[in-house]
Backbone as a chain_set.jsonl record, in Angstrom:
{"seq": "MIRRLNVPVGSVARFAELTAKRRPLGMSASGPKYQLLRETYFDTTDGALADRGMTLKLRSEARGRTVLELAVAEGVNLQGIVEERLLETPVYLTSREARCPSGLRGCT", "coords": {"N": [[-75.445, 159.367, -132.87], [-77.014, 157.26, -135.088], [-80.062, 155.672, -135.713], [-81.516, 153.078, -137.49], [-84.125, 151.407, -139.102], [-84.886, 148.787, -141.13], [-87.563, 147.645, -142.801], [-89.337, 145.202, -144.478], [-92.027, 145.811, -146.664], [-95.04, 144.534, -147.711], [-96.799, 145.444, -149.787], [-97.898, 148.168, -151.912], [-100.211, 149.333, -150.96], [-100.148, 148.628, -148.239], [-97.857, 150.013, -147.473], [-98.717, 152.676, -147.858], [-100.691, 152.747, -145.896], [-99.172, 152.423, -143.542], [-97.564, 154.74, -143.62], [-99.441, 156.7, -143.262], [-100.152, 156.626, -140.628], [-100.048, 157.874, -137.23], [-97.122, 159.529, -136.048], [-94.431, 158.518, -133.86], [-93.189, 160.035, -130.795], [-93.792, 162.725, -131.29], [-92.97, 163.338, -133.865], [-93.321, 164.618, -137.17], [-94.954, 164.084, -140.309], [-93.967, 164.721, -143.676], [-94.32, 165.953, -147.019], [-93.112, 164.296, -150.03], [-89.692, 164.838, -150.908], [-87.464, 165.824, -153.393], [-84.2, 165.313, -154.602], [-81.33, 165.896, -156.428], [-78.44, 164.083, -156.669], [-75.064, 162.786, -156.423], [-73.476, 159.922, -155.314], [-70.427, 158.622, -154.358], [-68.787, 155.774, -153.519], [-66.113, 154.564, -151.456], [-63.436, 152.284, -150.826], [-60.776, 150.173, -149.64], [-58.665, 148.096, -151.719], [-58.663, 145.569, -150.626], [-60.965, 145.565, -149.147], [-61.046, 146.68, -146.538], [-62.489, 148.641, -145.081], [-65.199, 147.797, -145.316], [-64.974, 145.305, -144.045], [-64.77, 146.134, -141.447], [-67.215, 147.139, -140.912], [-67.747, 149.66, -141.987], [-68.528, 152.481, -144.067], [-67.456, 154.674, -146.604], [-68.157, 157.614, -148.212], [-68.464, 160.016, -150.857], [-70.564, 162.601, -151.258], [-72.162, 164.444, -153.654], [-74.125, 167.166, -154.25], [-76.599, 168.533, -156.453], [-77.02, 171.24, -156.051], [-74.554, 172.165, -155.383], [-73.305, 171.581, -152.944], [-70.934, 169.553, -151.261], [-70.122, 166.643, -149.516], [-68.149, 164.677, -147.354], [-68.575, 161.537, -146.038], [-68.472, 159.297, -143.344], [-69.609, 156.278, -142.257], [-70.067, 154.307, -139.441], [-70.774, 151.176, -138.404], [-72.375, 150.308, -135.459], [-73.743, 148.212, -134.44], [-76.454, 145.775, -134.303], [-79.501, 145.792, -132.705], [-81.68, 143.722, -130.605], [-84.214, 144.149, -131.616], [-83.83, 144.469, -134.27], [-82.895, 146.89, -135.122], [-80.611, 148.925, -136.7], [-77.703, 150.366, -135.502], [-75.671, 153.105, -135.975], [-72.761, 155.156, -136.234], [-72.388, 158.335, -137.543], [-70.259, 160.295, -139.324], [-69.453, 163.36, -140.705], [-68.144, 165.763, -143.019], [-67.949, 168.933, -144.604], [-66.834, 169.336, -147.995], [-64.798, 171.295, -149.948], [-64.639, 172.082, -153.21], [-63.093, 173.173, -156.257], [-64.752, 174.292, -159.267], [-63.672, 172.931, -161.456], [-62.392, 170.721, -160.235], [-64.63, 169.416, -159.248], [-65.85, 168.623, -161.609], [-63.853, 167.138, -162.806], [-62.135, 164.956, -161.301], [-58.885, 164.517, -159.784], [-56.538, 162.312, -161.277], [-58.25, 161.069, -163.028], [-58.361, 159.847, -166.151], [-58.514, 161.311, -169.432], [-60.15, 163.421, -168.916], [-61.084, 166.762, -169.181]], "CA": [[-75.811, 157.995, -133.158], [-78.137, 157.109, -136.003], [-80.745, 154.378, -135.621], [-82.241, 152.852, -138.729], [-84.861, 150.149, -139.135], [-85.303, 148.4, -142.479], [-88.689, 146.73, -142.677], [-89.97, 144.921, -145.767], [-93.469, 146.078, -146.712], [-95.534, 143.629, -148.74], [-97.535, 146.026, -150.915], [-98.006, 149.629, -151.942], [-101.333, 149.695, -150.086], [-99.675, 148.52, -146.842], [-96.925, 151.123, -147.273], [-99.534, 153.882, -147.704], [-101.344, 152.641, -144.593], [-98.171, 152.673, -142.498], [-97.099, 156.132, -143.653], [-100.532, 157.579, -142.847], [-100.351, 156.526, -139.183], [-99.446, 158.894, -136.366], [-95.7, 159.321, -135.795], [-94.062, 158.512, -132.447], [-92.331, 161.088, -130.231], [-94.117, 164.045, -131.824], [-92.409, 163.569, -135.197], [-94.376, 164.9, -138.139], [-94.708, 163.646, -141.683], [-93.951, 165.787, -144.678], [-94.444, 165.439, -148.378], [-91.851, 163.834, -150.61], [-88.731, 165.843, -151.341], [-86.581, 165.254, -154.385], [-82.891, 165.931, -154.585], [-80.417, 165.288, -157.381], [-77.113, 163.979, -156.077], [-74.225, 161.661, -156.825], [-72.724, 159.374, -154.193], [-69.332, 157.758, -154.777], [-68.307, 155.012, -152.359], [-64.695, 154.22, -151.493], [-62.907, 151.274, -149.909], [-59.476, 149.697, -150.08], [-58.798, 146.949, -152.623], [-58.928, 144.347, -149.846], [-62.233, 145.714, -148.43], [-60.781, 146.913, -145.114], [-63.586, 149.389, -144.449], [-66.371, 146.915, -145.223], [-64.692, 144.294, -143.015], [-64.938, 146.762, -140.133], [-68.564, 147.694, -140.827], [-67.664, 151.088, -142.289], [-68.649, 152.937, -145.45], [-66.941, 156.021, -146.852], [-68.711, 158.098, -149.479], [-68.441, 161.431, -151.217], [-71.897, 162.943, -151.764], [-72.185, 165.73, -154.351], [-75.495, 167.573, -154.536], [-76.73, 169.404, -157.628], [-76.967, 172.652, -155.651], [-73.164, 172.544, -155.174], [-72.77, 171.127, -151.654], [-70.243, 168.273, -151.297], [-69.883, 166.17, -148.154], [-67.484, 163.395, -147.164], [-69.319, 160.91, -144.942], [-68.014, 157.998, -142.854], [-70.606, 155.617, -141.408], [-69.473, 153.206, -138.691], [-71.824, 150.345, -137.809], [-72.158, 150.024, -134.04], [-74.362, 146.917, -134.172], [-77.886, 145.616, -134.528], [-80.084, 145.35, -131.441], [-82.588, 142.585, -130.695], [-85.394, 144.524, -132.4], [-83.431, 144.601, -135.668], [-82.564, 148.281, -135.432], [-79.185, 149.143, -136.954], [-77.157, 151.571, -134.868], [-74.416, 153.49, -136.607], [-72.23, 156.498, -135.986], [-72.25, 159.018, -138.821], [-69.339, 161.427, -139.251], [-69.38, 164.005, -142.015], [-67.519, 167.076, -143.096], [-68.083, 169.515, -145.945], [-65.656, 169.337, -148.855], [-64.866, 172.461, -150.826], [-63.949, 171.8, -154.46], [-63.263, 174.139, -157.339], [-65.673, 173.735, -160.265], [-62.935, 171.969, -162.28], [-62.216, 169.496, -159.444], [-65.923, 168.742, -159.162], [-66.116, 168.006, -162.915], [-62.739, 166.307, -163.258], [-61.276, 164.609, -160.161], [-57.504, 164.205, -160.151], [-56.304, 160.906, -161.549], [-59.209, 160.562, -163.99], [-57.817, 160.052, -167.5], [-59.422, 161.732, -170.478], [-61.023, 164.482, -168.411], [-60.482, 168.091, -169.433]], "C": [[-77.059, 157.997, -134.028], [-78.743, 155.731, -135.762], [-81.617, 154.226, -136.847], [-82.903, 151.479, -138.661], [-85.309, 149.899, -140.568], [-86.375, 147.328, -142.342], [-89.266, 146.467, -144.061], [-91.475, 145.149, -145.677], [-94.009, 145.345, -147.929], [-96.204, 144.264, -149.945], [-97.549, 147.543, -150.815], [-99.119, 150.088, -151.001], [-100.912, 149.648, -148.613], [-98.71, 149.657, -146.52], [-97.696, 152.418, -147.036], [-100.222, 153.888, -146.342], [-100.366, 152.966, -143.454], [-97.735, 154.135, -142.465], [-98.178, 157.114, -143.223], [-100.74, 157.577, -141.333], [-99.631, 157.649, -138.439], [-97.997, 158.537, -136.053], [-95.423, 159.307, -134.289], [-93.251, 159.75, -132.067], [-92.572, 162.465, -130.836], [-93.52, 164.346, -133.181], [-93.552, 163.803, -136.173], [-93.963, 164.407, -139.519], [-94.663, 164.862, -142.594], [-94.095, 165.136, -146.044], [-93.099, 164.987, -148.911], [-90.991, 165.012, -151.043], [-87.759, 165.171, -152.291], [-85.287, 166.043, -154.419], [-82.009, 165.18, -155.573], [-79.032, 165.272, -156.749], [-76.368, 162.789, -156.662], [-73.443, 161.224, -155.594], [-71.68, 158.406, -154.739], [-68.77, 157.095, -153.53], [-66.865, 154.597, -152.563], [-64.403, 153.108, -150.493], [-61.522, 150.9, -150.424], [-59.682, 148.483, -150.983], [-59.091, 145.658, -151.872], [-60.192, 144.464, -148.978], [-62.095, 145.977, -146.938], [-61.912, 147.669, -144.411], [-64.812, 148.494, -144.262], [-66.178, 145.85, -144.152], [-64.909, 144.834, -141.612], [-66.315, 147.409, -139.971], [-68.609, 149.186, -141.088], [-67.94, 151.327, -143.769], [-68.148, 154.375, -145.531], [-67.481, 156.466, -148.195], [-68.533, 159.596, -149.612], [-69.783, 161.719, -151.869], [-71.855, 164.353, -152.352], [-73.621, 166.041, -154.73], [-75.517, 168.535, -155.707], [-76.616, 170.876, -157.263], [-75.551, 173.098, -155.277], [-72.538, 172.074, -153.876], [-72.137, 169.742, -151.818], [-69.858, 167.896, -149.874], [-69.152, 164.833, -148.207], [-68.091, 162.77, -145.919], [-68.741, 159.537, -144.622], [-69.078, 157.453, -141.922], [-69.943, 154.404, -140.768], [-70.595, 152.434, -138.013], [-71.45, 150.028, -136.366], [-72.746, 148.662, -133.671], [-75.83, 146.927, -134.524], [-78.478, 145.101, -133.226], [-81.101, 144.235, -131.669], [-83.859, 142.885, -131.477], [-85.069, 144.69, -133.888], [-83.087, 146.013, -136.081], [-81.046, 148.42, -135.556], [-78.769, 150.434, -136.279], [-75.821, 151.869, -135.513], [-74.044, 154.919, -136.228], [-71.945, 157.116, -137.343], [-71.383, 160.255, -138.624], [-69.265, 162.05, -140.632], [-68.733, 165.368, -141.909], [-67.721, 167.634, -144.498], [-66.746, 169.468, -146.686], [-65.825, 170.491, -149.822], [-63.994, 172.203, -152.051], [-64.105, 172.977, -155.409], [-64.191, 173.507, -158.369], [-64.961, 172.726, -161.156], [-62.739, 170.661, -161.521], [-63.519, 168.716, -159.352], [-66.247, 168.025, -160.472], [-65.089, 166.946, -163.262], [-61.82, 165.983, -162.079], [-59.883, 164.227, -160.609], [-57.36, 162.701, -160.327], [-57.271, 160.304, -162.558], [-58.691, 160.882, -165.391], [-58.894, 160.498, -168.478], [-60.36, 162.85, -170.069], [-60.341, 165.815, -168.644], [-61.29, 169.175, -168.803]], "O": [[-78.041, 158.67, -133.718], [-78.022, 154.743, -135.622], [-82.367, 155.134, -137.204], [-82.294, 150.509, -138.209], [-86.03, 150.71, -141.149], [-86.119, 146.238, -141.829], [-89.649, 147.409, -144.754], [-92.116, 144.722, -144.716], [-93.505, 145.509, -149.04], [-96.184, 143.682, -151.03], [-97.249, 148.119, -149.769], [-98.987, 151.109, -150.326], [-101.278, 150.527, -147.833], [-98.742, 150.205, -145.417], [-97.371, 153.175, -146.121], [-100.32, 154.937, -145.705], [-100.705, 153.696, -142.523], [-97.557, 154.703, -141.387], [-97.867, 158.247, -142.856], [-101.439, 158.446, -140.81], [-98.719, 158.283, -138.971], [-97.681, 157.37, -135.82], [-96.098, 160.0, -133.528], [-92.695, 160.426, -132.932], [-91.657, 163.286, -130.891], [-93.553, 165.495, -133.621], [-94.635, 163.241, -136.011], [-92.779, 164.327, -139.843], [-95.255, 165.9, -142.299], [-94.0, 163.917, -146.184], [-92.062, 165.265, -148.309], [-91.496, 166.044, -151.484], [-87.282, 164.069, -152.02], [-85.275, 167.267, -154.286], [-81.955, 163.951, -155.547], [-78.513, 166.311, -156.342], [-76.951, 161.913, -157.301], [-72.826, 162.044, -154.914], [-72.006, 157.486, -155.489], [-68.33, 157.771, -152.6], [-66.436, 154.315, -153.682], [-65.046, 153.009, -149.448], [-61.148, 151.28, -151.533], [-60.769, 147.905, -151.003], [-59.705, 144.746, -152.427], [-60.469, 143.579, -148.168], [-62.938, 145.542, -146.154], [-62.246, 147.362, -143.267], [-65.392, 148.444, -143.177], [-67.119, 145.525, -143.428], [-65.2, 144.072, -140.689], [-66.553, 148.139, -139.008], [-69.409, 149.902, -140.487], [-67.627, 150.49, -144.615], [-68.391, 155.184, -144.635], [-67.293, 155.785, -149.204], [-68.462, 160.333, -148.629], [-70.106, 161.15, -152.912], [-71.558, 165.324, -151.655], [-74.261, 165.272, -155.447], [-74.555, 169.272, -155.928], [-76.163, 171.68, -158.078], [-75.343, 174.251, -154.9], [-71.319, 172.167, -153.729], [-72.728, 168.858, -152.439], [-69.337, 168.718, -149.121], [-69.494, 163.962, -149.007], [-68.121, 163.397, -144.86], [-68.544, 158.714, -145.516], [-69.415, 158.079, -140.918], [-69.337, 153.579, -141.451], [-71.288, 152.97, -137.147], [-70.354, 149.543, -136.085], [-72.307, 148.032, -132.709], [-76.38, 147.931, -134.977], [-78.019, 144.091, -132.692], [-81.353, 143.85, -132.81], [-84.518, 141.961, -131.954], [-85.953, 145.02, -134.678], [-82.997, 146.304, -137.274], [-80.299, 148.079, -134.638], [-79.404, 151.473, -136.459], [-74.947, 151.006, -135.591], [-74.898, 155.758, -135.943], [-71.326, 156.484, -138.199], [-71.729, 161.151, -137.854], [-69.041, 161.352, -141.621], [-68.766, 166.028, -140.87], [-67.671, 166.887, -145.476], [-65.678, 169.55, -146.081], [-66.878, 170.643, -150.442], [-62.77, 172.115, -151.948], [-65.109, 173.689, -155.378], [-64.396, 172.293, -158.342], [-65.581, 171.75, -161.58], [-62.903, 169.589, -162.104], [-63.509, 167.485, -159.375], [-66.846, 166.95, -160.461], [-65.408, 165.966, -163.934], [-60.82, 166.672, -161.878], [-59.709, 163.673, -161.695], [-57.985, 161.917, -159.612], [-57.129, 159.134, -162.913], [-58.593, 162.049, -165.771], [-60.053, 160.102, -168.358], [-61.279, 163.188, -170.814], [-59.159, 165.979, -168.341], [-60.937, 170.349, -168.91]]}, "num_chains": 1, "name": "protein.A"}
């Protein structure tokens, strides 16, 4: 189960102040990490996944790792925390499939 809280922060200064505070439950802060990736989202033409609070995406990382991820929204509690179930599995593609998915016209 994943819990996520989206909180609007009014200014860069307030954001810096919040990120400098001590973390709960012994969690530690780390410096920023950058990662190059491409995420492609899928749904049916009638939006069946979105209607059920689900998202399906294929995440391809520059280092070669590809993951298929299904997120299922479980709900939002009274504190505004989104609870979702996250299911993922690695996808193994050949280099040609990664560059040129089947069904894509004009790709060689």
